[in-house]
C-alpha positions as CSV (number, residue, x, y, z in Angstrom):
1,M,88.1,190.0,20.1
2,G,90.0,191.6,23.0
3,T,90.3,190.1,26.5
4,S,88.0,191.2,29.2
5,L,88.9,193.8,31.9
6,K,88.6,191.1,34.5
7,H,91.1,188.8,32.8
8,R,93.4,191.7,32.2
9,I,93.4,192.7,35.9
10,I,94.0,189.0,36.9
11,M,96.8,188.7,34.4
12,L,98.3,192.0,35.5
13,C,98.3,191.1,39.2
14,V,99.5,187.6,38.7
15,G,102.1,188.8,36.3
16,L,103.4,191.3,38.8
17,V,103.5,188.8,41.6
18,L,105.2,186.3,39.3
19,L,107.7,188.9,38.1
20,T,108.4,189.9,41.7
21,A,108.8,186.2,42.7
22,V,111.1,185.4,39.8
23,S,113.1,188.5,40.4
24,S,113.4,187.8,44.1
25,L,114.4,184.1,43.3
26,V,117.0,185.2,40.8
27,S,118.3,187.9,43.1
28,F,118.4,185.4,46.0
29,W,120.1,182.8,43.9
30,W,122.7,185.2,42.6
31,S,123.4,186.8,46.0
32,T,123.5,183.6,47.9
33,S,125.7,181.9,45.3
34,H,128.2,184.8,45.5
35,F,128.0,184.9,49.3
36,N,128.7,181.2,49.5
37,E,131.5,181.5,47.1
38,S,133.0,184.4,49.0
39,Q,132.5,182.5,52.3
40,V,134.3,179.5,50.9
41,Q,137.1,181.7,49.7
42,Q,137.3,183.3,53.1
43,D,137.3,180.0,54.8
44,M,140.0,178.9,52.4
45,Q,142.1,181.9,53.3
46,V,141.6,181.2,57.0
47,A,142.7,177.6,56.4
48,K,145.8,178.9,54.7
49,N,146.7,181.1,57.7
50,V,146.0,178.3,60.2
51,Y,148.1,175.9,58.1
52,Q,151.0,178.4,58.0
53,Q,150.8,179.0,61.7
54,Y,150.9,175.3,62.4
55,L,154.0,174.8,60.3
56,K,155.7,177.7,62.0
57,A,155.0,176.2,65.4
58,K,156.5,172.9,64.3
59,E,159.4,174.9,62.8
60,R,160.1,176.6,66.1
61,L,160.0,173.3,67.9
62,L,162.5,171.9,65.4
63,V,164.8,174.9,65.8
64,T,164.7,174.5,69.6
65,A,165.4,170.8,69.5
66,A,168.3,171.2,66.9
67,T,169.8,174.1,68.9
68,V,169.8,172.0,72.2
69,L,171.3,169.0,70.4
70,T,174.1,171.0,68.7
71,A,174.9,172.9,71.9
72,D,175.3,169.7,74.0
73,F,179.1,169.4,75.0
74,G,179.1,165.6,75.3
75,F,177.5,165.4,71.9
76,K,180.1,167.7,70.4
77,Q,182.9,165.7,72.0
78,A,181.4,162.4,70.6
79,V,181.0,163.9,67.2
80,A,184.6,165.2,67.3
81,T,186.0,161.8,68.3
82,R,183.6,160.0,66.0
83,D,182.3,157.9,68.9
84,A,179.5,156.1,67.0
85,D,177.9,154.6,70.1
86,T,177.7,157.8,72.0
87,I,176.4,159.7,68.9
88,S,173.8,157.1,68.3
89,S,172.8,157.1,72.0
90,V,172.6,160.9,72.1
91,L,170.5,161.0,68.9
92,Y,168.1,158.4,70.1
93,N,167.7,159.9,73.6
94,H,167.2,163.3,72.2
95,S,164.6,162.2,69.7
96,Q,162.7,160.5,72.4
97,R,162.9,163.6,74.6
98,I,161.4,166.0,72.0
99,D,159.3,163.4,70.2
100,A,161.1,163.9,66.9
101,D,160.6,161.5,64.1
102,L,164.0,161.9,62.5
103,M,167.5,162.6,64.0
104,L,170.4,162.6,61.5
105,L,174.1,163.6,61.7
106,F,176.2,164.4,58.6
107,D,179.8,165.2,58.2
108,T,180.9,168.4,56.5
109,Q,181.0,166.6,53.2
110,G,177.3,165.7,53.5
111,K,177.8,162.0,54.3
112,L,175.6,160.4,56.9
113,I,177.4,159.7,60.1
114,S,174.6,158.5,62.3
115,A,170.8,158.2,62.4
116,D,168.1,157.3,64.9
117,K,166.6,154.9,62.4
118,R,168.1,152.1,60.4
119,D,168.1,151.7,56.7
120,I,167.8,155.4,56.0
121,A,167.7,156.0,52.2
122,L,168.7,159.6,51.5
123,P,168.3,161.3,48.2
124,A,171.3,161.4,45.9
125,D,171.5,165.2,46.1
126,T,171.6,165.2,49.9
127,S,174.8,167.2,50.1
128,T,173.4,169.9,47.8
129,L,170.2,170.1,49.8
130,L,172.2,170.4,53.0
131,K,174.0,173.4,51.6
132,Q,170.7,175.0,50.6
133,L,169.2,174.4,54.0
134,L,172.2,175.8,55.8
135,A,171.9,178.9,53.6
136,Q,168.3,179.4,54.7
137,G,169.3,179.7,58.4
138,N,166.8,178.6,60.9
139,S,164.0,177.9,58.3
140,S,162.6,174.5,57.9
141,T,161.8,172.6,54.7
142,F,160.2,169.5,53.6
143,M,161.8,166.4,52.3
144,V,160.8,162.9,51.2
145,I,162.9,160.3,53.0
146,N,162.1,156.5,52.8
147,E,158.9,157.4,50.9
148,A,157.8,159.5,53.9
149,L,157.4,163.3,54.1
150,Y,159.3,165.1,56.8
151,Q,159.5,168.7,57.9
152,V,163.2,169.1,58.7
153,I,165.7,171.7,59.9
154,V,169.5,171.5,59.6
155,L,172.0,173.2,62.1
156,P,175.8,173.0,62.2
157,V,177.7,171.4,65.1
158,K,180.6,173.7,66.0
159,A,183.5,173.0,68.3
160,P,184.2,175.9,67.7
161,R,184.4,175.3,64.0
162,T,181.8,173.3,62.1
163,I,182.6,169.6,62.5
164,A,179.2,168.2,61.5
165,Y,175.6,168.9,60.5
166,S,172.5,167.9,62.6
167,M,169.1,167.3,60.9
168,V,166.0,167.1,63.0
169,G,162.5,166.4,61.5
170,F,158.9,165.5,62.1
171,V,157.0,163.2,59.8
172,I,154.0,164.6,57.9
173,D,151.5,161.8,57.7
174,T,147.7,161.2,57.8
175,S,147.5,162.0,61.5
176,V,149.1,165.4,60.9
177,A,146.7,166.0,58.0
178,K,143.7,165.1,60.2
179,E,145.0,167.4,62.9
180,L,145.1,170.2,60.3
181,K,141.6,169.3,59.1
182,E,140.3,169.7,62.6
183,L,142.0,173.1,62.9
184,T,141.0,174.4,59.4
185,G,137.8,172.5,58.5
186,M,139.3,171.7,55.1
187,E,140.4,168.5,53.6
188,I,144.3,168.5,53.6
189,S,146.5,166.6,51.1
190,F,150.3,166.6,50.8
191,V,151.6,165.7,47.3
192,A,155.1,165.2,46.1
193,T,155.8,166.0,42.5
194,H,157.8,162.8,41.8
195,T,156.6,160.3,44.4
196,G,152.9,161.2,44.5
197,L,150.5,161.4,47.4
198,K,152.1,161.4,50.9
199,A,149.2,162.2,53.2
200,T,145.5,163.1,52.8
201,T,142.2,163.3,54.8
202,L,140.2,162.5,51.7
203,V,138.5,159.1,52.0
204,G,137.9,156.7,49.1
205,H,140.7,157.9,46.9
206,P,141.2,155.2,44.2
207,S,144.8,154.2,43.4
208,H,144.4,154.5,39.6
209,L,143.6,158.3,39.8
210,T,145.8,161.1,41.0
211,L,144.6,163.2,43.8
212,L,143.6,166.1,41.5
213,E,141.9,163.8,39.0
214,Y,139.9,162.4,41.9
215,I,138.9,165.8,43.2
216,D,137.8,167.0,39.7
217,S,135.8,163.8,39.2
218,Q,133.7,164.4,42.3
219,I,130.4,166.2,41.1
220,V,126.9,166.4,42.5
221,E,123.7,166.8,40.4
222,R,121.6,169.8,41.5
223,W,118.4,171.2,39.9
224,F,119.3,171.6,36.3
225,S,123.2,171.5,36.5
226,E,126.1,169.5,37.8
227,D,128.4,171.2,40.3
228,P,131.8,170.2,41.8
229,V,131.9,168.7,45.3
230,Y,135.3,170.3,46.2
231,L,136.8,173.7,45.8
232,S,140.6,173.3,45.9
233,A,143.6,175.5,46.3
234,K,147.3,174.5,45.8
235,L,149.9,175.9,48.2
236,Q,153.7,175.9,48.0
237,L,155.4,174.5,51.1
238,P,158.0,176.9,52.6
239,G,161.6,176.2,52.3
240,L,163.5,175.6,49.1
241,E,162.5,177.7,46.1
242,D,161.9,174.6,43.9
243,N,160.4,172.5,46.6
244,P,158.6,169.6,44.9
245,I,156.1,169.3,47.7
246,R,152.6,170.8,47.4
247,V,149.7,171.1,49.8
248,V,146.1,170.9,48.4
249,L,143.4,172.5,50.5
250,S,139.9,171.2,49.5
251,A,136.7,172.7,50.7
252,D,133.7,170.3,50.8
253,L,130.7,172.2,49.3
254,S,128.1,169.5,49.8
255,E,126.8,171.0,53.0
256,H,126.6,174.4,51.4
257,Y,124.7,173.0,48.5
258,Q,122.2,171.3,50.8
259,E,121.6,174.5,52.7
260,F,121.3,176.6,49.6
261,D,118.9,174.1,47.9
262,K,116.7,174.1,51.0
263,L,116.5,177.9,50.9
264,V,115.7,178.0,47.2
265,L,113.0,175.4,47.7
266,T,111.6,177.5,50.5
267,V,111.6,180.6,48.3
268,I,109.9,178.7,45.4
269,L,107.2,177.5,47.7
270,L,106.6,180.9,49.1
271,S,106.5,182.3,45.6
272,F,103.9,179.8,44.5
273,G,101.9,180.6,47.6
274,T,102.1,184.3,46.8
275,I,101.0,183.7,43.2
276,I,98.0,181.7,44.3
277,L,97.1,184.3,46.9
278,G,97.5,187.1,44.2
279,F,95.4,185.1,41.8
280,I,92.6,184.8,44.3
281,T,92.9,188.5,45.4
282,S,93.1,189.8,41.9
283,G,90.0,187.8,40.9
284,I,88.0,189.3,43.7
285,L,89.3,192.8,42.8
286,A,88.6,192.3,39.1
287,S,85.1,191.1,39.9
288,N,84.4,194.1,42.0
289,L,85.6,196.4,39.2
290,A,84.2,194.5,36.1
291,T,80.7,193.8,37.4
292,P,79.7,197.5,37.7
293,L,81.4,198.2,34.4
294,Q,79.4,195.4,32.6
295,Q,76.2,196.9,34.0
296,L,77.4,200.3,32.8
297,T,77.9,198.8,29.4
298,V,74.3,197.5,29.4
299,M,73.2,201.0,30.5
300,A,75.2,202.5,27.6
301,K,73.5,200.1,25.1
302,Q,70.1,201.1,26.5
303,F,71.1,204.7,26.0
304,A,72.0,203.9,22.4
305,Q,68.4,202.5,22.0
306,G,66.9,205.7,23.4
307,N,66.2,204.4,26.9
308,Y,67.8,207.2,29.0
309,R,66.2,206.1,32.3
310,A,68.2,202.9,32.6
311,K,69.9,202.2,36.0
312,I,72.3,199.6,37.3
313,S,71.4,196.9,39.9
314,E,74.7,196.9,41.9
315,S,73.8,196.2,45.5
316,R,76.9,197.8,47.1
317,P,78.4,200.1,44.5
318,S,81.5,202.1,45.4
319,K,81.5,205.8,45.6
320,E,83.3,206.0,42.2
321,V,80.8,203.7,40.6
322,C,77.9,205.9,42.0
323,E,79.6,209.0,40.6
324,L,80.0,207.3,37.2
325,V,76.4,206.2,37.1
326,D,75.3,209.8,37.9
327,A,77.5,211.0,35.1
328,F,76.0,208.5,32.8
329,Q,72.5,209.6,33.6
330,E,73.4,213.3,33.2
331,M,75.0,212.4,29.9
332,G,71.8,210.6,28.9
333,E,69.7,213.6,29.7
334,D,72.1,215.9,27.8
335,I,72.1,213.5,24.8
336,Q,68.3,213.4,24.8
337,T,68.1,217.2,24.8
338,R,70.7,217.5,22.0
339,E,68.9,214.8,20.0
340,K,65.8,216.8,20.1
341,Q,67.7,219.9,18.9
342,I,69.5,217.9,16.2
343,R,66.3,216.3,15.0
344,F,64.7,219.7,14.8
345,Q,67.7,221.3,13.1
346,A,67.9,218.3,10.7
347,R,64.4,219.0,9.4
348,H,64.1,222.8,9.9
349,D,65.8,225.9,8.6
350,S,67.7,227.6,11.4
351,L,66.9,231.1,10.2
352,T,63.1,230.9,9.7
353,G,62.1,227.8,11.5
354,F,60.4,226.5,8.3
355,Y,61.0,222.9,7.1
356,N,64.1,222.4,5.0
357,R,64.3,220.8,1.6
358,T,64.8,217.3,3.0
359,A,61.9,217.5,5.3
360,A,59.8,219.0,2.5
361,L,60.4,216.0,0.3
362,D,59.5,213.7,3.2
363,L,56.3,215.6,3.9
364,L,55.4,215.6,0.3
365,S,55.9,211.9,0.2
366,Q,53.5,211.5,3.1
367,H,51.0,213.8,1.3
368,T,51.1,211.7,-1.8
369,E,50.0,208.7,0.2
370,K,46.8,210.6,1.1
371,E,46.2,211.2,-2.7
372,S,44.6,214.6,-1.9
373,A,45.1,217.5,-4.3
374,C,47.3,220.4,-3.3
375,Y,49.0,223.5,-4.7
376,L,52.8,224.0,-4.6
377,I,53.6,227.7,-4.5
378,A,57.3,228.4,-4.9
379,L,58.6,231.9,-4.6
380,D,61.9,233.7,-5.0
381,I,62.9,237.1,-3.5
382,K,64.1,239.3,-6.3
383,G,67.3,241.3,-5.7
384,L,68.1,239.8,-2.3
385,R,71.8,239.6,-3.4
386,H,71.9,243.3,-3.9
387,I,70.4,243.9,-0.5
388,N,73.1,241.7,1.1
389,D,75.8,243.6,-0.9
390,K,74.6,247.1,-0.1
391,L,73.0,246.8,3.3
392,G,74.8,243.8,4.7
393,P,73.9,240.1,5.4
394,R,72.2,241.0,8.7
395,V,69.6,243.0,6.9
396,G,69.3,240.3,4.2
397,D,68.7,237.7,6.9
398,S,66.1,240.0,8.5
399,C,64.4,240.3,5.1
400,I,64.2,236.5,4.9
401,Q,62.7,236.2,8.4
402,A,60.2,238.9,7.6
403,V,59.1,237.1,4.4
404,A,58.8,233.8,6.3
405,Q,56.6,235.5,8.8
406,R,54.3,236.9,6.1
407,I,54.1,233.5,4.5
408,K,53.2,231.9,7.8
409,E,50.5,234.5,8.5
410,S,49.1,234.2,5.0
411,T,48.8,230.4,5.1
412,Q,47.6,230.2,8.7
413,G,44.5,228.1,8.9
414,A,45.2,226.3,5.6
415,I,46.1,222.6,5.5
416,G,49.7,222.2,4.4
417,F,53.2,223.4,5.4
418,N,55.9,225.9,4.5
419,A,59.5,225.2,3.7
420,R,62.7,227.1,2.8
421,L,64.4,225.4,-0.1
422,G,67.5,227.6,-0.4
423,G,68.9,231.1,0.2
424,D,65.9,233.1,-1.1
425,E,63.6,230.3,-2.2
426,F,60.5,229.3,-0.3
427,L,57.8,226.7,-0.9
428,S,54.3,226.8,0.5
429,V,52.2,223.7,0.1
430,V,48.4,224.3,0.5
431,E,45.9,221.5,0.3
432,A,43.2,222.3,-2.3
433,A,39.8,223.3,-1.0
434,P,36.6,223.2,-3.2
435,H,35.8,226.9,-2.5
436,I,39.4,228.2,-3.0
437,S,41.1,228.2,-6.4
438,K,44.9,228.2,-6.9
439,Q,44.6,231.8,-8.2
440,Q,43.0,232.9,-5.0
441,C,45.7,231.2,-2.9
442,V,48.4,232.9,-4.9
443,T,46.6,236.3,-4.8
444,Q,46.2,236.1,-1.0
445,L,49.9,235.3,-0.7
446,Q,50.9,238.1,-3.1
447,E,48.9,240.7,-1.2
448,A,50.6,239.7,2.0
449,L,54.1,239.7,0.6
450,N,53.9,242.9,-1.5
451,K,53.3,245.2,1.5
452,H,56.2,247.3,2.7
453,Y,58.7,245.8,5.1
454,E,60.2,247.8,8.0
455,I,63.5,246.1,8.8
456,Q,66.0,247.7,11.2
457,N,64.4,251.1,10.9
458,L,64.5,250.8,7.1
459,E,61.4,250.7,4.9
460,I,62.1,248.1,2.2
461,T,60.0,247.0,-0.7
462,L,60.5,243.5,-1.9
463,R,59.5,241.9,-5.2
464,F,58.9,238.2,-5.8
465,S,58.8,235.7,-8.6
466,I,56.1,233.0,-7.9
467,G,55.7,229.6,-9.6
468,V,52.7,227.3,-9.1
469,V,52.3,223.6,-9.7
470,Q,49.2,221.6,-9.1
471,Y,49.2,218.0,-7.7
472,P,48.4,215.4,-8.9
473,E,47.6,216.9,-12.4
474,Q,51.1,218.3,-13.1
475,A,53.4,216.2,-10.8
476,Q,53.3,212.8,-9.1
477,T,56.5,212.4,-7.1
478,P,57.9,214.8,-4.4
479,E,61.1,215.4,-6.5
480,D,59.0,216.3,-9.6
481,M,56.8,218.6,-7.6
482,I,59.7,220.7,-6.2
483,R,61.7,220.6,-9.4
484,R,58.7,221.8,-11.5
485,A,57.8,224.4,-9.0
486,L,61.3,225.8,-9.2
487,I,61.2,225.7,-13.0
488,A,58.0,227.8,-12.8
489,V,59.8,230.3,-10.6
490,D,62.8,230.5,-13.0
491,T,60.4,231.0,-15.9
492,A,58.6,233.8,-14.0
493,A,61.9,235.5,-13.2
494,Q,63.2,235.2,-16.8
495,D,60.0,236.4,-18.4
496,R,59.5,239.1,-15.8
497,H,56.2,237.8,-14.5
498,E,55.2,238.0,-10.9
499,V,53.3,234.7,-11.1
500,Y,53.8,231.8,-13.5
501,F,51.7,228.7,-13.6
502,Y,53.6,225.6,-14.7
503,Q,52.7,224.2,-18.1
504,N,52.9,220.5,-18.9
505,G,56.1,219.6,-20.8
506,E,58.3,222.3,-19.4
507,D,60.0,219.9,-17.1
508,E,60.8,217.6,-20.0
509,A,62.4,220.5,-21.8
510,H,64.3,221.4,-18.7
511,L,65.6,217.8,-18.4
512,E,66.5,217.9,-22.1
513,R,68.6,221.0,-21.5
514,L,70.3,219.2,-18.6
515,Q,71.0,216.2,-20.8
516,I,72.4,218.6,-23.5
517,I,74.7,220.1,-20.9
518,D,75.9,216.7,-19.8
519,E,76.5,215.5,-23.4
520,L,78.3,218.8,-24.1
521,K,80.6,218.1,-21.2
522,Q,81.3,214.6,-22.4
523,A,81.9,215.8,-26.0
524,L,84.5,218.3,-24.7
525,Q,86.2,215.6,-22.6
526,N,86.2,212.9,-25.4
527,D,86.9,215.3,-28.3
528,D,85.5,212.6,-30.6
529,G,84.4,214.8,-33.5
530,Q,80.9,215.7,-32.4
531,L,82.2,219.3,-31.9
532,F,83.9,220.9,-34.9
533,M,84.6,224.4,-36.2
534,A,83.0,225.9,-39.4
535,Y,84.6,228.9,-41.1
536,Q,82.5,231.6,-42.8
537,P,84.6,233.7,-45.3
538,K,84.8,237.5,-45.1
539,L,85.2,239.4,-48.4
540,N,87.8,242.2,-48.4
541,I,85.6,244.6,-50.5
542,N,88.6,246.8,-51.3
543,S,90.8,244.0,-52.7
544,G,88.1,241.5,-53.7
545,Q,90.1,238.8,-51.8
546,I,89.1,236.4,-49.0
547,D,91.6,237.0,-46.3
548,K,89.4,236.6,-43.2
549,V,87.1,234.0,-41.8
550,E,84.8,233.8,-38.7
551,A,85.2,230.6,-36.8
552,L,81.8,229.2,-35.7
553,I,81.3,226.1,-33.5
554,R,79.0,223.4,-34.6
555,W,77.7,220.3,-32.8
556,Q,76.2,217.1,-34.2
557,R,75.3,214.8,-31.4
558,S,76.2,211.1,-31.4
559,N,72.6,210.2,-32.4
560,G,73.0,212.4,-35.5
561,E,70.9,215.3,-34.3
562,W,72.2,218.9,-34.8
563,V,72.1,221.2,-31.8
564,S,71.6,224.9,-32.4
565,P,74.7,226.9,-31.4
566,E,72.6,229.5,-29.8
567,L,71.1,226.8,-27.5
568,F,74.2,225.0,-26.4
569,I,76.3,228.1,-26.1
570,D,73.6,229.7,-23.9
571,L,73.4,226.5,-21.8
572,A,77.2,226.5,-21.6
573,E,77.1,230.0,-20.2
574,Q,74.5,229.1,-17.6
575,S,76.3,225.9,-16.5
576,G,79.8,227.4,-16.4
577,L,81.0,225.3,-19.3
578,I,81.6,228.3,-21.5
579,V,85.2,228.8,-20.4
580,E,86.1,225.2,-21.2
581,L,84.2,225.4,-24.5
582,T,86.0,228.6,-25.5
583,Q,89.4,227.1,-24.6
584,W,88.6,224.2,-26.9
585,V,87.6,226.6,-29.7
586,V,90.8,228.7,-29.2
587,C,93.0,225.6,-29.4
588,T,91.2,224.2,-32.5
589,V,91.1,227.5,-34.4
590,V,94.7,228.4,-33.7
591,A,95.8,224.9,-34.7
592,Q,93.9,225.3,-38.0
593,V,95.4,228.7,-38.7
594,G,98.8,227.2,-38.0
595,S,98.1,224.3,-40.4
596,W,97.0,226.7,-43.1
597,L,100.3,228.7,-42.6
598,K,102.3,225.5,-43.2
599,E,100.3,224.9,-46.4
600,G,101.1,228.4,-47.6
601,L,97.7,230.0,-46.8
602,T,97.7,233.1,-44.6
603,M,94.2,233.5,-43.3
604,K,93.0,235.6,-40.4
605,A,90.4,234.0,-38.1
606,A,87.9,235.6,-35.7
607,I,86.9,233.8,-32.5
608,N,83.8,234.7,-30.5
609,V,84.2,234.9,-26.8
610,S,81.8,235.7,-23.9
611,A,81.9,237.9,-20.8
612,Q,82.8,234.8,-18.7
613,D,85.8,234.2,-20.9
614,I,87.0,237.7,-20.5
615,A,86.6,237.5,-16.7
616,H,88.5,234.2,-16.5
617,G,92.1,234.6,-15.3
618,D,93.5,231.9,-17.6
619,F,92.0,233.2,-20.9
620,L,94.9,235.4,-21.9
621,A,97.6,232.9,-20.8
622,H,95.8,230.1,-22.7
623,L,95.6,232.1,-25.9
624,D,99.2,233.1,-25.7
625,S,100.3,229.5,-25.1
626,Q,98.4,228.2,-28.1
627,L,99.8,230.9,-30.4
628,T,103.3,229.9,-29.2
629,K,102.6,226.2,-29.5
630,Y,101.4,226.4,-33.2
631,S,103.7,229.3,-34.2
632,V,100.8,231.5,-35.2
633,P,101.4,235.3,-35.3
634,A,99.0,237.0,-33.0
635,K,97.8,239.4,-35.7
636,L,96.1,236.5,-37.5
637,I,93.6,236.1,-34.6
638,T,90.7,238.4,-34.0
639,I,88.7,238.2,-30.7
640,E,85.0,239.1,-31.2
641,L,82.9,240.4,-28.2
642,T,79.3,241.6,-28.2
643,E,78.2,244.9,-26.7
644,R,76.4,242.9,-23.9
645,D,79.7,241.2,-22.9
646,M,81.5,244.5,-22.7
647,I,78.8,246.2,-20.6
648,E,78.5,243.3,-18.1
649,N,81.9,244.1,-16.6
650,E,83.2,247.1,-18.5
651,E,86.3,247.9,-16.4
652,Q,87.6,244.4,-16.3
653,G,86.7,244.0,-20.0
654,I,88.6,247.0,-21.0
655,N,91.7,245.9,-19.0
656,T,91.5,242.4,-20.7
657,L,91.2,244.0,-24.1
658,K,94.2,246.1,-23.5
659,A,96.2,243.0,-22.5
660,L,95.0,241.3,-25.7
661,K,96.1,244.3,-27.8
662,S,99.5,244.2,-26.2
663,L,99.7,240.5,-27.1
664,G,99.1,241.6,-30.7
665,V,95.6,240.1,-31.5
666,M,92.8,242.1,-33.2
667,I,89.7,243.1,-31.3
668,S,86.3,243.3,-32.9
669,L,83.0,244.6,-31.4
670,D,80.3,242.3,-32.6
671,D,76.5,243.0,-33.1
672,Y,77.1,246.7,-33.0
673,G,74.0,248.9,-33.3
674,V,71.5,246.7,-31.4
675,G,73.1,247.0,-28.0
676,Q,73.6,249.8,-25.5
677,T,77.0,251.0,-26.5
678,S,77.1,254.8,-26.5
679,L,79.5,256.9,-28.6
680,G,81.2,258.0,-25.4
681,R,81.9,254.4,-24.4
682,L,82.8,253.5,-27.9
683,K,85.8,255.9,-28.0
684,M,87.1,254.3,-24.8
685,L,87.1,250.8,-26.1
686,P,90.5,249.5,-27.4
687,I,89.0,247.9,-30.5
688,D,90.1,247.5,-34.1
689,E,86.9,246.6,-35.8
690,L,83.1,247.3,-35.7
691,K,80.9,244.6,-36.9
692,L,77.4,245.8,-38.0
693,D,74.6,243.6,-36.8
694,K,72.8,241.7,-39.6
695,V,69.4,243.3,-38.7
696,F,70.6,246.3,-40.6
697,I,72.0,244.3,-43.6
698,L,69.5,241.6,-44.4
699,K,67.2,244.0,-46.2
700,L,69.6,246.8,-46.9
701,N,68.6,247.1,-50.6
702,E,65.0,247.6,-49.6
703,S,65.2,249.9,-46.6
704,H,66.3,253.5,-46.9
705,Q,66.5,253.8,-43.1
706,D,68.9,250.8,-42.9
707,Q,71.0,252.4,-45.6
708,C,71.2,255.7,-43.7
709,I,72.2,253.9,-40.5
710,V,74.8,251.7,-42.2
711,Q,76.3,254.7,-44.1
712,S,76.6,256.8,-41.0
713,T,78.1,253.9,-39.0
714,I,80.7,253.2,-41.6
715,S,81.7,256.8,-41.8
716,L,81.8,257.0,-38.0
717,G,83.9,253.8,-37.7
718,H,86.4,255.1,-40.3
719,Q,86.7,258.4,-38.6
720,L,87.5,256.6,-35.3
721,G,90.1,254.4,-37.0
722,F,88.0,251.2,-37.0
723,S,87.6,248.7,-39.8
724,V,83.9,247.9,-40.5
725,V,82.4,244.5,-41.2
726,S,78.8,243.9,-42.3
727,E,77.4,240.5,-41.6
728,G,74.2,239.1,-43.1
729,V,74.8,240.0,-46.7
730,E,72.1,237.9,-48.5
731,N,72.1,239.4,-52.1
732,L,74.2,241.1,-54.6
733,E,72.3,244.4,-54.4
734,S,73.2,244.7,-50.7
735,L,76.8,243.9,-51.5
736,N,77.0,246.6,-54.2
737,L,75.5,249.1,-51.8
738,L,78.2,248.2,-49.2
739,K,80.9,248.7,-51.9
740,Q,79.5,252.2,-52.6
741,M,79.5,253.0,-48.8
742,R,83.2,251.9,-48.7
743,C,82.5,249.2,-46.2
744,D,85.7,247.2,-45.5
745,Y,84.4,243.6,-45.2
746,A,81.2,241.7,-46.1
747,Q,80.0,238.4,-44.7
748,G,76.9,236.4,-45.4
749,Y,75.2,233.6,-47.2
750,H,75.5,235.5,-50.5
751,L,79.1,234.6,-50.3
752,S,79.0,231.3,-48.4
753,R,77.6,229.6,-45.5
754,P,80.0,228.5,-42.7
755,L,82.0,225.5,-44.0
756,P,84.2,222.9,-42.3
757,A,87.9,223.4,-42.9
758,H,88.3,221.0,-45.8
759,E,85.2,222.3,-47.6
760,F,86.3,225.9,-47.0
761,L,89.6,225.2,-48.9
762,N,87.7,223.7,-51.8
763,W,85.3,226.7,-51.9
764,L,88.2,229.1,-51.7
765,G,89.9,227.5,-54.6
766,N,86.8,227.7,-56.7
767,Y,86.2,231.3,-55.7
768,N,89.7,232.3,-56.7
769,E,89.3,230.6,-60.1
770,V,86.0,232.4,-60.7
771,G,87.4,235.7,-59.4
């Protein structure tokens, strides 16, 4: 089940606020972190500059002091004469005057001559350092003397040649480091590579850790991470290229962390406050939106139940809600109108306004509950299809409307109803009255319908087939009533009656025919042996041999009953199964002829086809494919058609026959003489054989008229180039007469009845032995 609109709005608003707050917090965190880092880096750079300026100021002071010392004439004279007391006095006085921490004098070999301090321990490579310092000019450097760090400068004492070297220096100790810390705001540490830490402003540095180890060990826990307390940078002191002294600048980040954490906490609190405010606001907004929608849902459900006057009870609806409610009400009115139209159309015919078949069944069902007698008069307009084809569907529709109006006028005042069951089928149900018989009802309706119709300035005469069923004597259920009324109409149309009254038992026969059609369909699909072919031999009168057979289909139902071929073939034509049935016959007969060929028996076989087969587009292709499949020459197959089949669609039939002729099969015109084939049409047909109907042959030996007709037909057929076959030969006398008339083939029970394939082979063997 989905979440409600109210919850979705709240979730959306709170989600947006939360997303905004988180995004702002992350953005603030990222930007502030980068700002603090860049600020620290900037402060570090400023500290570097201050530190460098401080050292340069010290260096200038050293240069001035050393220059004054080396320029003093008395000092030069004392150095030249190696007056130790004077040198020592000058060095001491001069160091006091410039506040220097170190005053040394060296000879030109780098040996110490005098110092302002006692017990001076110089590095072993002092002479080398002196040379390097002298090479740098007036630049200072840093040295470790007596475990103390000094910034020193060396200048030569000339008189006028160099007679000694003077070294002046300031000690770099904790006081200097603190002074630099006050100037830079950074922690300052001076570290010698070999002798360790010399001065630092860091407090609490343990002796067992080096300075850098101590700095790296200082961390602070913040939120969900541990961050370093100091950010450090190592600087090379000026002077010698390989100066072993380093300066470490350390920025204390604790204050930055505290300020940053306060800002983050402030942002988080503001975000939570915003989320709570958004939750409350979205809840109010969602309620204002969801409440009217819920009421509209209730209104829609009431509409679904048919209550189109429902309203909402919102006290202060918004403009949009009012417009939506108005739209709902208009929709309800439109739906109500359309429902009436749909209900009417669902039960009535759109063209005539009569009830349709579904409504007729419902009304008949209601009528049966009353148990009152009534007449069901079904009628069908004859030839309406031809009116549609020739005059157009608009005229046809007008005819239907005019007939409906006549029916309505004729039954006006009677208890009952009128319905249109199909295209040209109507049903009028009239309750039986004591003083009116069913014949009178039908006569009254006939008189009204048979009058001329004036439709679109045309005077049209319509004819009708009428079927009548009486309730409850002849039908009890609505379905039976309508079905039997339509059976009566069909019977009237087939027997060319205007009115036909249903007879008891006809419906059962109709249902039996439907069952036969269904079983025939199943027999074709299953091909389980119910359907099989029988072969009736044809005698070649000239040679006395059997070289042709007529293939005739037979059906023995699964219950053992035999079904007349005339019956099920007629039903197959009516139901549209004839094409499928003929395809089965073609396949079976061609396969049998092919089997006989393989056994050494060449036998021509005739297959009966209908007009529907000729009109079907796949007939020719199917026949050709079967001939190819079973390797049967086309000349061994004869296609038999009746005159009726040819006349039904003569042009298409002639074209199909020509196509069959080109394929190589033989064409036979069956039942000749009883149809409507004229001599003019006969000469146009591309046939090979005439087959005389058995009505002329059955009593040929007794009827002189039949003999004249048969003799003239045989002569005519031969003159037109046709072979002539006589079917229905029942006795030897008739056969002898046919021989005298030079008929080509004879077929009938005198020779043999139709036989299954295996029985036919036995009969043929016996016939050949006797012959």
